[in-house]
C-alpha positions as CSV (number, residue, x, y, z in Angstrom):
1,M,133.2,5.2,56.5
2,E,130.0,7.0,56.9
3,T,130.9,9.9,59.1
4,Y,128.5,11.5,61.7
5,P,128.5,12.4,65.4
6,I,128.8,9.0,67.1
7,K,126.9,8.4,70.3
8,L,127.8,5.5,72.6
9,T,126.2,3.5,75.4
10,Y,128.0,4.1,78.7
11,H,129.4,1.8,81.3
12,V,128.5,2.3,85.0
13,R,130.6,1.5,88.0
14,G,129.1,1.5,91.5
15,Y,132.2,2.0,93.6
16,A,131.7,2.9,97.3
17,F,132.9,6.6,96.9
18,G,130.0,7.5,94.6
19,G,126.5,8.9,95.2
20,R,123.8,10.5,93.0
21,L,125.6,13.6,91.7
22,I,125.7,12.3,88.1
23,P,121.9,11.9,87.7
24,E,121.1,15.0,89.8
25,M,123.6,17.4,88.3
26,L,124.0,16.0,84.7
27,Q,120.4,14.9,84.3
28,K,121.4,11.4,83.3
29,D,118.1,9.9,84.3
30,D,118.8,6.4,82.8
31,V,121.5,5.5,85.3
32,P,120.6,2.7,87.8
33,E,119.3,3.3,91.3
34,G,121.7,3.4,94.2
35,V,125.3,4.4,94.2
36,V,126.7,5.6,90.8
37,A,130.4,6.4,91.1
38,E,131.4,6.5,87.4
39,T,129.9,6.6,84.0
40,W,132.4,5.7,81.2
41,E,131.1,7.9,78.5
42,V,133.7,7.1,75.8
43,S,135.5,3.8,76.2
44,D,137.2,1.1,74.1
45,Y,138.6,-0.7,77.1
46,R,137.9,-4.5,77.1
47,E,134.4,-5.3,78.1
48,T,133.5,-1.6,78.6
49,T,133.8,-0.7,74.9
50,G,130.8,1.4,74.0
51,E,128.1,0.2,71.7
52,I,127.0,2.8,69.0
53,K,123.5,4.1,69.6
54,N,122.8,6.1,66.5
55,G,123.2,6.2,62.7
56,P,124.3,3.5,60.3
57,Y,126.6,1.8,62.7
58,A,124.1,1.4,65.5
59,G,124.6,-1.9,67.4
60,R,128.3,-2.2,66.5
61,T,131.0,-1.5,69.1
62,L,133.4,1.4,69.1
63,H,136.2,-1.2,69.0
64,D,134.8,-2.6,65.7
65,L,134.9,0.8,64.1
66,V,138.4,1.6,65.5
67,A,139.7,-1.6,63.9
68,E,137.9,-1.1,60.5
69,F,138.3,2.7,60.1
70,P,141.3,3.9,62.0
71,D,142.2,6.7,59.6
72,E,138.6,8.0,59.2
73,L,137.6,7.6,62.8
74,V,140.6,8.5,64.9
75,G,142.9,10.3,62.4
76,E,145.0,9.9,59.3
77,G,147.9,7.6,60.0
78,W,146.7,6.5,63.4
79,R,147.2,2.9,64.5
80,G,146.6,1.4,67.9
81,P,144.9,-1.4,69.7
82,H,142.2,0.8,71.2
83,F,140.5,4.2,70.8
84,P,143.1,6.4,72.4
85,L,140.9,8.3,74.9
86,L,138.8,7.0,77.8
87,E,136.4,9.5,79.3
88,K,134.3,9.4,82.5
89,F,132.0,11.4,84.7
90,I,133.1,10.6,88.3
91,D,131.0,11.3,91.4
92,A,133.3,11.6,94.4
93,S,130.6,12.2,97.0
94,N,133.0,10.4,99.3
95,M,136.8,10.3,99.3
96,L,138.4,8.0,96.7
97,P,141.0,5.5,97.8
98,V,144.5,6.9,97.6
99,H,146.1,5.4,94.5
100,L,148.3,5.8,91.4
101,H,148.4,4.4,87.9
102,A,151.2,2.9,85.9
103,D,153.1,4.9,83.4
104,D,153.8,3.5,79.9
105,E,157.0,1.7,80.7
106,T,155.7,0.1,83.9
107,A,152.5,-0.9,82.1
108,R,154.4,-2.8,79.4
109,E,157.2,-4.3,81.5
110,K,155.2,-5.2,84.7
111,H,151.7,-5.6,83.6
112,G,151.9,-6.7,79.9
113,E,149.6,-3.8,78.9
114,P,150.2,-1.6,75.8
115,H,150.3,1.7,77.7
116,G,149.8,3.2,81.2
117,K,147.3,5.7,82.5
118,T,148.0,9.4,82.5
119,E,144.8,11.3,83.3
120,A,143.3,14.7,83.9
121,W,140.4,15.8,86.1
122,H,138.2,18.7,85.0
123,I,136.2,19.9,88.0
124,L,132.5,20.3,87.2
125,W,131.4,21.0,90.8
126,A,133.1,21.0,94.2
127,A,132.0,22.0,97.7
128,E,133.5,25.2,99.1
129,D,136.1,23.3,101.1
130,A,136.9,20.6,98.5
131,T,140.6,19.7,98.0
132,I,142.9,17.2,96.2
133,L,146.0,15.4,97.3
134,A,148.4,14.8,94.4
135,G,152.1,13.9,94.3
136,V,154.5,13.6,97.2
137,N,156.4,16.2,99.1
138,E,160.0,16.8,98.0
139,G,162.8,15.0,99.8
140,L,160.8,12.0,101.2
141,G,162.2,8.6,101.0
142,R,160.5,5.3,100.4
143,D,160.5,4.4,104.2
144,E,158.9,7.7,105.2
145,L,156.2,7.3,102.5
146,R,155.5,3.7,103.5
147,E,155.2,4.6,107.1
148,A,152.8,7.5,106.4
149,F,150.6,5.3,104.1
150,L,150.4,2.5,106.7
151,V,149.2,4.9,109.4
152,R,147.0,6.6,106.8
153,D,148.6,10.0,107.3
154,H,148.4,11.0,103.6
155,D,148.2,14.7,104.3
156,A,151.7,14.6,105.9
157,V,153.4,13.4,102.7
158,M,151.1,14.6,99.9
159,P,150.6,18.3,98.8
160,C,147.0,19.5,99.3
161,H,145.3,22.0,97.0
162,P,141.9,23.6,97.1
163,I,139.8,23.1,93.9
164,R,136.8,24.9,92.4
165,A,134.6,24.4,89.3
166,G,136.6,25.1,86.1
167,D,139.9,23.9,87.4
168,T,141.8,21.1,85.7
169,V,144.4,18.8,87.3
170,Y,146.8,16.9,85.0
171,V,148.1,13.7,86.6
172,P,150.8,11.7,84.8
173,G,151.1,7.9,85.3
174,G,153.0,7.1,88.5
175,V,151.8,10.1,90.4
176,I,149.8,9.2,93.6
177,H,146.6,11.1,94.1
178,V,143.1,11.3,95.5
179,F,140.1,13.7,95.5
180,G,136.8,14.0,97.2
181,P,134.5,14.2,99.0
182,D,131.8,16.4,97.5
183,T,133.3,16.7,94.0
184,L,132.0,16.0,90.5
185,V,134.7,15.4,87.9
186,F,135.0,14.8,84.2
187,E,138.1,12.7,83.6
188,V,140.0,12.1,80.4
189,Q,142.7,9.4,80.4
190,Q,144.7,6.9,78.3
191,T,142.8,3.7,77.6
192,S,143.8,1.7,80.7
193,D,142.4,0.6,84.0
194,L,145.7,-0.2,85.8
195,G,145.9,1.0,89.5
196,Q,147.8,0.5,92.7
197,F,146.1,1.5,96.0
198,V,147.6,2.4,99.4
199,T,144.4,2.5,101.5
200,P,143.3,-0.6,103.5
201,Y,140.1,-1.2,101.5
202,D,139.1,-1.8,97.9
203,L,137.0,0.3,95.5
204,Y,133.8,-1.2,96.9
205,G,134.7,-0.3,100.5
206,N,135.6,-3.9,101.5
207,P,138.5,-4.0,104.1
208,L,141.7,-5.7,103.1
209,D,143.7,-8.0,105.4
210,N,147.0,-6.5,106.6
211,E,149.2,-8.7,104.3
212,T,147.3,-7.7,101.2
213,W,147.3,-4.0,102.2
214,E,151.0,-3.9,102.9
215,A,151.7,-5.7,99.6
216,N,149.6,-3.1,97.8
217,V,151.5,-0.3,99.4
218,D,154.8,-1.8,98.4
219,A,153.6,-2.3,94.8
220,A,152.5,1.3,94.7
221,L,155.8,2.5,96.0
222,D,157.6,0.4,93.3
223,E,155.6,2.4,90.6
224,L,155.6,5.8,92.2
225,R,156.8,8.9,90.4
226,A,158.1,11.5,92.9
227,D,159.2,14.3,90.6
228,Y,155.8,15.7,89.4
229,R,153.4,17.6,91.7
230,P,150.1,18.3,90.0
231,R,148.3,21.6,90.7
232,P,144.8,22.8,89.8
233,N,144.9,25.2,86.8
234,P,142.1,27.4,85.5
235,G,143.3,27.0,81.9
236,L,144.3,29.5,79.2
237,A,141.6,31.3,77.2
238,L,142.1,31.1,73.4
239,E,138.8,32.8,72.5
240,S,136.7,35.2,74.6
241,G,133.5,37.0,74.0
242,P,130.0,35.5,73.3
243,N,131.8,32.2,72.7
244,R,134.6,31.3,75.1
245,R,137.2,28.6,74.5
246,V,139.7,27.6,77.2
247,L,142.6,25.2,76.8
248,C,142.5,23.4,80.2
249,C,145.3,20.9,80.0
250,A,147.6,19.3,77.5
251,G,150.2,16.5,77.2
252,P,151.3,13.9,74.7
253,Y,148.2,11.7,75.2
254,F,145.4,14.2,75.2
255,A,144.3,17.8,75.4
256,L,141.1,19.0,77.0
257,E,139.3,22.3,76.2
258,R,136.1,23.8,77.7
259,W,133.8,25.6,75.3
260,T,131.1,27.9,76.5
261,L,128.9,28.8,73.5
262,T,125.9,31.2,73.2
263,Q,126.2,31.7,69.5
264,P,126.8,29.3,66.6
265,Y,130.4,27.9,66.4
266,T,132.1,26.4,63.4
267,E,134.7,23.7,64.0
268,P,136.9,23.3,60.9
269,S,137.8,20.1,59.2
270,H,140.9,18.3,60.6
271,P,141.4,14.9,59.2
272,E,144.4,14.3,61.3
273,R,142.4,14.0,64.6
274,C,138.9,13.3,65.9
275,L,137.2,15.2,68.7
276,T,135.0,14.0,71.6
277,L,132.3,16.3,72.9
278,S,130.7,15.9,76.3
279,N,127.9,18.3,77.1
280,V,127.5,19.7,80.6
281,G,125.2,22.6,79.6
282,D,122.1,23.3,77.5
283,P,121.5,21.1,74.5
284,V,123.3,21.7,71.2
285,R,122.6,20.8,67.6
286,I,125.6,19.6,65.5
287,E,125.3,20.3,61.8
288,Y,127.5,18.3,59.5
289,A,127.5,17.5,55.8
290,G,125.2,14.5,56.2
291,G,122.6,16.0,58.6
292,T,122.1,17.1,62.2
293,E,122.5,15.5,65.5
294,T,121.4,16.8,69.0
295,L,123.6,16.4,72.0
296,G,121.7,16.8,75.3
297,R,123.0,17.6,78.8
298,G,125.1,14.7,80.1
299,E,125.6,13.2,76.7
300,S,128.8,12.6,74.8
301,C,129.8,11.9,71.2
302,I,132.7,11.4,68.9
303,L,133.2,13.6,65.9
304,P,135.2,11.4,63.5
305,A,138.4,12.8,62.0
306,A,136.9,12.5,58.5
307,I,133.6,14.3,59.3
308,G,134.7,17.6,57.8
309,E,133.5,21.0,59.0
310,T,130.8,21.0,61.7
311,R,128.7,23.7,63.1
312,I,127.5,23.7,66.7
313,L,124.3,25.5,67.4
314,P,123.6,26.1,71.1
315,E,120.0,26.1,72.5
316,G,120.7,28.5,75.3
317,E,124.2,28.4,76.8
318,A,126.2,25.3,75.8
319,S,129.0,24.1,77.9
320,L,131.1,21.5,76.1
321,I,134.2,19.5,77.3
322,V,136.2,18.8,74.2
323,C,139.1,16.3,74.0
324,Y,141.5,15.1,71.4
325,V,145.0,13.7,70.8
326,P,147.1,16.8,70.0
327,D,150.0,17.6,67.9
328,L,151.5,19.7,70.7
329,M,153.2,22.3,68.6
330,R,150.4,22.8,66.2
331,D,147.4,22.5,68.5
332,V,148.8,23.8,71.8
333,I,152.1,25.6,71.9
334,S,151.8,27.7,68.7
335,P,148.3,29.0,69.3
336,L,149.0,29.8,72.9
337,R,152.2,31.7,72.1
338,E,150.3,33.6,69.4
339,A,147.7,34.5,72.0
340,G,150.5,36.0,74.2
341,Y,151.0,33.3,76.8
342,S,154.5,32.6,78.1
343,D,156.1,29.2,78.0
344,E,155.9,29.1,81.8
345,E,152.1,29.5,81.6
346,I,151.9,26.9,78.9
347,R,153.9,24.4,81.0
348,G,151.3,24.8,83.8
349,L,148.8,22.9,81.6
350,G,150.6,19.6,82.2
351,E,153.2,18.2,79.9
352,P,152.8,20.2,76.7
353,G,156.3,19.7,75.4
354,V,157.6,23.3,75.8
C-alpha cells in the first residue's frame, strides 16, 4: 500500500433536527443548502462509504482499501467487514428523537448485523443551557418507562446533565439518549446505523401512527440497557503546555483524544493501529515520509497504520479530534496511571477495562 493521509468525500443527512451550524461554525462551505443535520466524515457503512479524494487511490472507496490492505490501513492483524470507526459532525439545532442503538449481541441475534453501535459525543459547541438525557433512572420497571415514553415525559425517567464545549459523553449500545437543541457535536461510533426510537415522529419530523409508535417503544424497551448512566466528562490531560493532549473517552471499540497544538507535534509510528484526524481549528500541515498534506478546518483524514512517523505543523492554533481503536492497557490505562490518575478517574472515560 502507498501510505499517505487519506481524505474522503463525506455523506450528508438532512434530518429535521439539523440547521446550519456545520457550515457556519466548521466552514464546510460545500454542504448543500437547507437543513444539514449530519456529515459523515469517515464512513465505511454500506452506501455511505467515503470515496478517496487525494493521492494515488483517488476515486476508489474506503471499503475497497479496507478489503485490499487491512494490515497497512487499519492495523497489523486487523480483520473485519468494515473500517471499524464511523465519525460524524452532528448539528442538533433542534432536539433529536429519543432513541437507542443495539449492542453487539442484539445486533447479531435480532438484526443480522455484525456489530452494534456504541458511540461517544464530543461537544464542540453548546448553548449556555444545553443538556443531555442519557440512560434511565435507577429502579424503574418496563411498565413505568413505557408509560413515560408514551406521554413523552422523558425527563421524569432519564437523568439530565448540563454540557459544555470540551465535554465528552460515552454511550454504550442499548443506552437510551438524546441531546439538543443548540448543540454541535463530533460523534465517533462503531460502524452501524441501527436505532430504535421512542418519540412519535421519524428522523425527518414526520408523525407516526399510534400503532407504529407503540411498536417502536416496545422494540426499544426490548433492547434497552438500564445499568449504565452516561455523564459528561472533561477528559484527562496527558500532555499540557504549548501543546495539549486530552484523552476524552475510551472503550473497547474506540478512544477519542483532543489535541490543541501551537507548536510542531510528532506522532510516532504505530503499525498496530491507524488514526483519524478531524480538524476543528486552524489549518495544519501533515508531514510524512512521502510528502506533505494540508488539513483545513472542518476536514478529516485517516493516517494509515503503516504510514510511519508523522509530524503535524499547526498554522496558528490547531484543534484536532483524534480517534483510534485502542489496546486499552497500552494506550489508555498505563499512560493515565503513569500520569497519576486513579482507576476511578480512568473509569469515568467510559468502558476502559479497568
